[in-house]
C-alpha positions in Angstrom: 24.1 -40.2 50.4 23.6 -43.1 47.9 20.1 -44.4 47.0 20.8 -48.3 47.2 18.3 -51.0 45.9 18.8 -53.7 48.5 17.0 -56.6 46.6 19.7 -56.1 43.3 22.1 -54.1 45.6 22.5 -51.7 42.4 23.3 -48.1 42.4 23.1 -45.1 40.0 25.5 -42.5 41.3 25.7 -39.4 39.5 29.7 -38.2 39.3 28.7 -34.5 39.5 26.6 -35.1 42.8 29.6 -36.7 43.8 32.4 -33.8 42.9 30.3 -31.1 44.3 30.0 -33.2 47.6 33.6 -33.9 47.2 34.4 -30.3 46.7 32.3 -29.1 49.6 34.3 -31.6 52.0 37.4 -29.9 50.8 36.2 -26.6 52.0 34.8 -27.9 55.7 38.0 -30.0 55.9 36.1 -33.2 55.8 37.0 -35.3 52.9 38.6 -38.0 54.6 34.9 -38.3 56.4 33.6 -37.9 53.1 35.7 -41.1 51.8 35.0 -42.9 54.1 31.5 -42.8 54.2 31.2 -43.3 50.8 33.2 -46.8 51.1 30.8 -47.8 53.8 28.2 -47.0 51.7 29.4 -48.6 48.9 30.4 -52.2 50.8 26.7 -53.1 50.0 27.2 -52.4 46.7 27.5 -55.0 43.7 26.5 -53.0 40.5 27.4 -49.5 40.9 26.5 -47.5 37.7 28.5 -44.0 37.5 27.2 -41.1 35.6 27.9 -38.3 33.7 31.5 -39.2 34.1 33.2 -35.9 32.4 33.1 -34.8 36.3 35.9 -37.0 37.3 38.1 -35.0 35.4 40.1 -34.0 38.2 43.2 -36.2 39.1 43.2 -35.9 42.8 39.5 -36.5 43.2 40.3 -39.5 40.8 43.1 -41.0 43.1 40.6 -40.8 45.9 37.8 -42.5 44.4 39.5 -45.8 42.4 40.8 -47.6 45.3 37.3 -47.4 45.9 36.2 -48.6 42.4 38.6 -51.2 42.6 37.4 -52.9 46.3 34.3 -53.2 44.4 35.5 -55.0 41.6 37.9 -57.1 43.6 34.9 -59.0 45.7 33.1 -59.2 42.4 31.1 -56.4 41.9 30.7 -54.5 38.9 31.4 -50.8 37.9 30.3 -49.1 34.6 30.4 -45.9 33.5 28.7 -43.5 31.3 28.9 -40.2 30.0 25.3 -39.5 30.0 24.0 -37.6 32.8 21.3 -38.9 35.2 17.8 -38.7 33.9 15.4 -36.4 36.0 11.8 -37.3 35.8 
């Protein structure tokens, strides 16, 4: 799901893509598995850049995501937010 830069242990994550995957998981009843997989992948991330954060408007989605972000911070990592979308090349 994530393209982690192994050297810097960082990732730029599109909140739009993340939210769409979350919505898909609700349709097929795999929401728990979705967040478990995301949690597992974020364990190797020290620097998370959330892009296009307007997609975090859903309170239910934010409530499920926030503990994962807090986990990164608790181990000394950094979470930054941007309202800009990921630039496509």
